[in-house]
N, C-alpha and C positions, 0 to 999 in steps of 0.2 A: 225830843230823842232821836236818836240816830239808830237805825236797824240796817245790819251789815250781813247782808247775805239774801239773795232773791231766790231760794227754794221754798218749798210748799212752807216750811216752818217759819221764816222771816215773810212771805208773803200773807200767812194766816194772822202773824201778829199786827202786820201792817192794816190788813183788812178789818180786824176787829177793834183797834184804833181808831179807823176811821168813822166805823159805826159810833164808838163813843164820842167821837167829835160831832159828828150828825146830831147827837141827842145833847149837845151843848157843853161838853167836857172842854176845856182848856187846853187841847191836845193839837201840838205840832211835832210831825215827824218827818223823816227824810229816810228812804230807802236806797240802799246802795248796794250794787250788782258788779262784780268785776267782768263778768261776761257780758255779750251783746244782746242777750235774751233773759228773762226770767224763767222761773221753773226747776232750775237745777236738772236732775236728773228724769224729771217729768217730762217728756217731750214725743210728740206724736207727729209723725209725717203721712200724708196721703197719698199716695202714689198708684196710679191705674185702678184706681177704685178701692185700692186695699188700705186700711188702716193699720198703720205700722207703728208699734211701740219701741221707741229707743231705750226706755227705762220701763218702770212699773205699768204693767197693763191693766192693773184693776187694785182694790183693797176689800181686806177682808169684812163682810158684812156684819160680822159678829161684834165687831167693835164700832159704836156710833157716831165717832167724832167725825170723820169724812161725810157720813150722809148728813150730818147736822151742818156742816159747812155748806154742802150742796143746797140743802133747805134755805140756808140763810141767803146764798147767791141765787136762790129761784131756779136751780138747776134740777129740781126734783124729777121732772118730766122726762130729763135726758138720761136717768139713770136706768142702765140694764144689769139683770143678773147673769151669773154663769150658766150654761145649758147644763144643769148639774144630772140628768137624765142621761148625758153622754159622759159624765164624769167617772173615768178610769185611768188610774195610771200604771205604767208597766216598769219594770226594773229589770235591765239588762243584765242577765246571769249566763255565765257561761258561752258569751255572744247571741243568747236568744232572749228575744224580750218575755217576760212571764209577768202576769197582772197580779198587781197587789190584790189580796184578798178582798171580796168583798166584807164590808163592816169593820175594816180597820182605822181606828182612829188614831194618828200617827202611828204608832208603834202598838197600840193595846189590841187585840181582837174582841169582836163583839160578838162575832158567830162562829160557832166551831165548825160547821160544815165547811164553807169554803177553805180555812185553815187545814184541815184534814187532807183536802184533795190538791192542794196548793203544790206546787213543785218548785214553788220560790224558797221553802223552807226543810231543810232535813228534819228525819225524825227526831232526832236529839232536840232541835230547837222546837219542836211541835211538844214534846214531853216537856222543855223548859217553861212555854206558855203554861201549861197545865200545872206545873208547880207554883208559879207565881201567883194563879188563881188560887191554890189549894193551901201554901205555905210561903206568903210573900215575906220580903224582907225586912226587917227593921228601917222606918223610915229616916231620913236627915235630921238631926236637931235643927231648929229653927234658926240658929247664927251659922249653920254650916252649908258649904257650896261643892261642889264638884262637877267634874266635868259630864258633858251631856254622855259621851261615851262610857264613861263608869257610870253612871246613873241607869242608863238605858241597860248597860249589861249586867249591873246587879238584881234588875228584875227580869232581863230576858236572856242574858247571855251575849256573847260576842257575836253571833251571827245576825242577830237582830240589828247590833250596830252598823256592821258592813253591810248589810244589804238593804235596810231602811233608814235609819236614825242619818247615818253620815250622808247618803246620796240626798236625802229630803233637807237636811241642814245647808248644806252644800247649795243646794238649789235656793234657798232662803236668804241665806246669810254670805254665800261663798266663803262658808268657814269650814273648819277641820272639828267634827266631834269630840276628838280628843283634846281640844282647847276651848271650846267655847263652855259657858258657864250654864249649868241646868238651871239655877235658881233664875238666872235672868232670861234664858230663851224658852224655857218650858215650866212657866211659873203655876198652870193650871196644871200640870202633872206632879208638881210638887205638892200642891194645894190637895189633889187627888189622895197622893200617897201619905200625907198626914191624916187625911181622913178615914180612910180605908185599908191602909197599907198596901194592897193590891191594886195597881193601875187599872186592871182588867174588870176588878169590880167597881171602881170609878167610873170607867168608860160606860158600863153597863148601867149604873143609877143615873149618869147623864143622858143616855139614850132613853131610860124609861121616863126621866122628866120631861123630855123634849116629846115623847109619845102623848103625855096628860096634857102638853099645851097647845100652842096652834102651831101650824104647819111652820116648819124650819125656813128661814130665808136661804136663797141660793147661798152656796158658799163665798163667789167672789161677786163683787159690784164693780162696774166700770163705767163709764161714758159713754152714750152712743155712738159718738164721732171722735173717741179717744181721751184720753187724760188730760192732753193739753188744753182741754175745753175749761176744765177747773182752773188753771192758772191764767187763761184769756180773761176768765168772768172775773176774776179776783184784779188783775190789772186793769182793767175796764172801770172797776169801782173806785181806783185810787185817783186823787188828782195828779194830775201830770205834773205840778210842779214839786210833787213827793217823789216822783222817781229818778234814780240815777244807775243809767245802764253802761255799762263799759269804763266804771269808774272803780279801780281797786282802789283799796285804802292803805294808806301807811300806816306803821305801828302807831297806836295811840297813845296820847300823853294824858296824865291825870293830874291836875292842880287844885288845891283849895276844894276838891270835892267836884270840880268841872271836867268833863271829858273834852280833850281838842281834837280832831278829826281832821286828819290832810288828804284830798285826794289829789287826782291831776289837775281837777278843775275850780277847786275849791277848799277853804278852810273856814271850821265852823267850831263852836264850842256848843256842847249838849250837857243836860242834867242827868240822861239816863243813855244807855246803850246797850242794846241787844245784839250779840255775837249768835246768828244764826248760821254758825259754820261749822264744818269739821274740825273736830278738836284740834288739830295740829296748826290749822290755820288759825284758830282763835288764840294757840300759844304764841304765834309770832306777832300777832296783833298787839299782845298784852306785853311783848319783850322789851319797852320802854315804861312799862309802868312800875314806878319804886315798889317793893316789897312784894312782888307778884312772882318772884322766883320759885315758890313752893307750888304755887297753883300752875306756872308754865309746866314746871317736872310732871306733875299729876296729869295735866292735858296730854302731855307727850305719851304718856303711859297706855293710852286709848290706841288701838290698832284698827289696821284697815286692808282690806284687800281690795283687788281690781276685777274688774267682769267686763266680758266681751259679750253683746248681743249680736246674733246675725238672722237677718230675715231673709228667707228665701221663697221666692212665689212659683208654683207649678200649675200647671193643668191638672185637674184632678184625675183625668184619666190616664195619667202617666203614673200615678203612685197607687201601690197597695199598701195602705196602711190599717195599723190594727184599731179598733174602736177606743176611743178614751180621748182625754186633753193632753195626753202625751207620755214622755219615760224620762224616767231618771238612771244614771248610769254610776255604780258603785267604783270607787277608786281601783278597786281591785281587778276590774276589768281592763286597764291599762290605756283607756282612752283620754283625750283630752276635750270632748264634749262632756259637760257634767248633766245637763237636760235638754229636751226639746219638746216644745210644746206645738200643739196641733192646733193654731189660732182659731181656723174656721169652725172647729167642734167645739171650742171653748166659749165663745159667743158670736151670737147672731150678726148679720151684717158687717162683718170685718170683711168680706171680700165679694167679689162679684159671683154670680151664678157658674160654676165650673172650674173655681180656682181653689187651690188650696195654698195656705200660707204657713209654712214652719217658722217658729222662732228658736234660736239654738243658743246655748251658753256656754260660755267657756271662762277660763281663768279661777279666779277664786284663790283659796290657799293651795289648793292643788297644783296650779301653772300660772305662778305670779310673773310669768314675763309675757304672757299672753297679750297683753296690751303693747309689747312692744314689736308684735308681726305686723308687716303690711298688711292692708287690706284683702290683697290676692292671696297671700299666705294664708290668712284664715279661713277665707272662702275655700280654698283647695282642700284645708285641713279637713274642715265642716263637709264637705262634699263626699271626700273620701269615706269618713267615718260613716258618714248617713248610708252610704253605699254597702258597707259592711254590716250596719246594723238593721236597714229597711229593704236593703236592695233597691234603692234609689239611684238609677242610672241616667235619668233624664238632666237635660241642660235646664236650670231655673231662669225662667223668664227674667227674674228680677231678684238681686240679690244687695242687702244694704248691711253695712258692719258700724255697730257703735262700741265706741270703747270709753268704758270710763274709770280712770285711774284714783286708785286711793279711794272708792267712791261708798264701798261697803263695810260698814262699821262692824268689828267683831267684839262681840260680848263675851269676853273671856273670863276664865273662872275668877272670882273674886270682884267680878263687874260692879256688882251693887256697891261694894266696898270702897271701890275707886269713886263710884259718883257720889256716895257719901262724903267721903273726904274732899272731894271737888267743890261740893257744894258749901260746906264748911268754909272753905277758902274764898269762895266768890261772895260770901257775906261781909267779907272783911271790907269790899270795895263797894260804897253805896252806890246805886245806880247801875251797877253792872249784872245783866241777865245773860246768861247761856242757853242756847236750846239748840235743837237739832237732832239729827238720828243717832249722835254718838251715844248718848245717854240713855234713856229710858222708852226705847221702843224706836224700829227701825221702819215700820211699815208707814204710809201715807195716814193712816189714821192716829197713829200715835204722833207723829210729827204734826198735825193738827192740832191735837190735844196739847203737846207742849208748847206750840206757838201763840194757843190761845191762852194757857197759864201765864208765857211772859207778858200779855196784853193786862191780864189781871194782877201781876206783881208790879208792873209799870203803874197800874190806876191806883193799886194800893199807897204804893209810894207817894204818888202826886197828892193822894187826900190826906195823908198823914202829914206831908210838908205843910199843906193848907192848914191843917189843924193847929199846929205849932207855931204859926207865923202870927 
């Protein structure tokens, strides 16, 4: 079989297929990657003692699949948790950074005291939170979806959308809360709504359950020397003859149930093909497949935004930063910066002693053209806005700019319905598997889960074919 796409989803599929081969399964596969390196958006640079992440810097600890992969790679000793004693997020409001009140679980408050004294919310918004607890709205029907903005506003009003939900979702998805699907991006909150009606009641119940259980894990988990370590460990486990870097693939052909694949250096036939790619790239590769027009149309319905990350290194004594992991910027503030992470606070051993590392995010749905700017223009914008927000006047000792064009999948309203329609049409093409961050989860754990699911689907088909022959 062929795996096309060497990001974390494709790498995971290849890794678990290799495990099946080592256990004796008659598995043969080739992994194709158009770029000169594997890993997709996972990329780490180590410069002047700093661990600089070009893409994701960690994964959510609560989702087990990435940690399980690390266990299988024998990387468990290299995992580190976020320094949650330092975990505090600030929101830019009228040009000043205000801390997100203690006890906030996304947009659900669990402690009344910090809410009462917070300057982040107006009195009207605070009263709306009280109403949500005492007289919550009717829950969505099981088959109903709505935008994150409408969902949050229905519970807490528009101020919570503007000051919390939209900037948080911009930081995670690079998206617009008015377009993102509540059912696809906030499933735990919809479950809480269906069980308790009040999201605050649901958050309090979850908090109480945690108190009765073990000590909660850190919110984020990373690799001691950067997320690239996961990618490198997988690649080392794969036979050299299975790897094809810098080999973009031409549109596929399907004849008599056999997939024909052509790249610059080879042509081969495969019984099964995994497209571990952005949806639009997958659509292009299927453009010559007979009767695939409807599937291609659906794949083009999935949308993406672009992102820019900027790393800036300073001497710590040159900065006066608030405590915490960083800050978020609502679109109403009129800045191009969406968010900023204080890397030196979030994880240990990311920088040398006396060094501060800031990681700034631009682009997303609010600034689609950010990737078109030159690196120098981007650094100039970031430095100007950091001066306005944090009064940072020092010259950075190091700056690195990373551009990710059309890399952030947007789970817009009715996303789950689009995925269901896509899966229905994929079933018409035996041996075709689609995976990646466009469909059922954007984070590393979900990509690992989906990559492993692709391996399971491949093995089921192989066993079914052997049983019927």
